[in-house]
N, C-alpha and C positions, 0 to 999 in steps of 0.2 A: 375518547380517542385512544387507540392502542399505543403502548409505549414503543419507542424505536427498537428495532431488532438489530442484532449484531451481524455485520458482514465482514468478510475477509477478502482483501485484494492483494495481488502480487504484481510487482514490476521488477525489472533488473536494471542495474547501472554498471558502468565500467569500473568503478572503484568503490572501496569501502567508505572512503571519505565522502564521496557524492551521495551514497546511500544513507549514511549517517546524517548528513546535512539536511537532506530532504525529510528524513524521519523526524529530526528535531523540529523542523519548521512545521510539519503537519501536526505534531503533538503540541507544540507551543501555541499554535493557533486554536487548539481544541477541536480540530477536525478529525484527528485520529486519536483513539484512546490508548493505543499501544502499537509500536512498530518493532520489528525484529530484522536484523541484518544477518544473512547467511552467506557463506562463500569463502573462497570463490567456488562457483559452479561452472562447469563447462557447457556452454550453449552451442548447439549445432543447428543451423537454420539456412533456409534459402534467402539470398539477398541479391537483388539485381542480376538474376540469372545464374548465380553461382551458389555452391554450398560453402558456407562460411563456418568458422569455429572461433569462439572467443571466450576467454574467462570473464565472468560477470559476477556481480554480487546481487543476491535476491533480497528484495525488500518486501517483507510481509507486513501488511497494514490492517489493523483491526479498527473498525469504525462503526458508528451507528447509522442506520439507514436514513435518518433525517438529515444527516450531514454529508451524504454521498455526493450530491451535485456540486456543492462548494468545494469539497475535498478533491474531487476529480478535476475541477477547473484549476485549482492551485497546482496539483500534481502535474497535469499535462502542460501547464504554462511554464513550469520550472524544469521539467525533464529535459536533459540535454540531447536525447535521441530524436531523430526525425520521426520515427515510428515506434514509440515506446510500447512495450508489452503492458497491457492493463487488463487483468482478468479478475472478476469479482464473483464470489459465491456467497450464498446466504448460509449462515451458521444455523443448522437445523436443531442442534442440541447444544445448549449452553447452560452451565451450572447457574443456579439462581443467584448465588453470591457474586459470581463473576459478572453476570449481566447487570445486576444491581449496581455494582461498582462502575461498570462502563457507562451506565445511564447517569451516574452521579458526576462524571467528569465534566467540568465546566467548559463551555465553548462560547466563542464570540459571535 
């Protein structure tokens, strides 16, 4: 059976505190191997027929493919937005040492 591969997901939250709390929960559960909070960033988007603009904090989540469904369930259940951004890409090139470390992170 092939080893789990690294994926990277993004979401945004209204405050740094919310982003950090979600990040800590995902890492403490062993669902994410690493999270990073950036921001604020300025988001401009369509919402309910209008163009909106809001400062947000980007949460980048690195996780293994075999943990994706459980991680997404927790993230979406805890996310305060009605329609949270959730975008995932596969990491096509990952250093051997980093991937080995990610695969060694315990999970529940």
